[in-house]
C-alpha positions as CSV (number, residue, x, y, z in Angstrom):
1,S,3.5,-98.2,94.4
2,A,6.4,-99.8,92.7
3,S,4.7,-99.2,89.4
4,Y,4.7,-95.4,89.9
5,N,6.7,-93.4,87.4
6,E,7.0,-89.7,86.6
7,N,4.4,-89.9,83.8
8,T,1.7,-91.1,86.2
9,K,0.8,-87.5,87.1
10,Y,-0.6,-87.0,83.6
11,F,-3.1,-89.8,84.0
12,I,-4.6,-89.2,87.4
13,A,-7.7,-87.2,88.5
14,G,-8.8,-85.5,91.7
15,S,-10.0,-88.7,93.4
16,F,-6.4,-90.0,93.3
17,R,-5.2,-86.8,94.8
18,D,-7.8,-87.0,97.5
19,G,-7.1,-90.7,98.1
20,T,-3.4,-90.1,98.5
21,R,-3.4,-87.0,100.6
22,V,-2.5,-89.0,103.7
23,A,1.0,-89.4,102.2
24,D,1.4,-85.6,102.8
25,I,1.0,-85.8,106.6
26,N,2.9,-84.9,109.7
27,P,5.0,-88.1,110.2
28,Y,5.7,-87.3,113.9
29,L,2.0,-86.9,114.8
30,W,0.8,-89.9,112.8
31,S,3.5,-92.3,113.9
32,D,2.4,-91.4,117.5
33,L,-1.2,-92.0,116.6
34,F,-0.4,-95.3,114.8
35,L,1.6,-96.5,117.8
36,A,-1.1,-95.4,120.3
37,N,-3.7,-97.4,118.3
38,R,-1.3,-100.2,117.4
39,E,-3.6,-103.2,118.1
40,N,-6.5,-101.7,116.1
41,V,-4.2,-100.7,113.2
42,L,-2.7,-104.2,113.1
43,Q,-6.2,-105.7,113.1
44,E,-7.3,-103.5,110.3
45,L,-4.2,-104.3,108.3
46,A,-4.9,-108.0,108.7
47,A,-8.5,-107.5,107.5
48,F,-7.2,-105.4,104.6
49,S,-4.7,-108.1,103.6
50,Q,-7.5,-110.7,103.6
51,Q,-9.5,-108.5,101.3
52,L,-6.6,-108.0,99.0
53,E,-6.0,-111.7,98.9
54,R,-9.7,-112.2,98.0
55,W,-9.3,-109.8,95.0
56,R,-6.1,-111.5,93.9
57,E,-7.7,-114.9,94.0
58,A,-10.7,-113.6,92.0
59,L,-8.5,-112.0,89.4
60,T,-6.2,-115.1,89.2
61,A,-9.3,-117.3,88.6
62,A,-10.8,-114.7,86.2
63,D,-13.9,-115.0,88.3
64,A,-16.1,-112.1,87.0
65,Q,-19.0,-113.1,89.2
66,L,-16.9,-112.8,92.4
67,L,-15.4,-109.5,91.3
68,Q,-18.9,-108.1,90.6
69,E,-20.1,-109.4,94.0
70,M,-17.2,-107.7,95.8
71,M,-17.9,-104.4,93.9
72,R,-21.6,-104.6,94.9
73,E,-20.5,-105.2,98.5
74,A,-18.2,-102.2,98.4
75,A,-21.0,-100.0,96.9
76,I,-23.4,-101.0,99.7
77,K,-20.8,-100.2,102.4
78,R,-20.0,-96.8,100.7
79,K,-23.7,-95.9,100.5
80,D,-24.1,-96.7,104.2
81,L,-21.4,-94.1,105.0
82,Y,-23.5,-91.4,103.5
């Protein structure tokens, strides 16, 4: 993130470490995997971009109801994983 600075490490917890562990990967292996699955990765990036835009719009509009709805949707999807 462009907003990262050296003091960030003093304000993060284990979940941040777990969520960013992909950054410490074998770049040769993963570039091959990404390219081998290029179409699927591109589709997921497009879907992710749409969701980010939905969040941006909700925040821009200060739409608390939509933000809460999106968080409820995310909670349901997470619970379905486990």
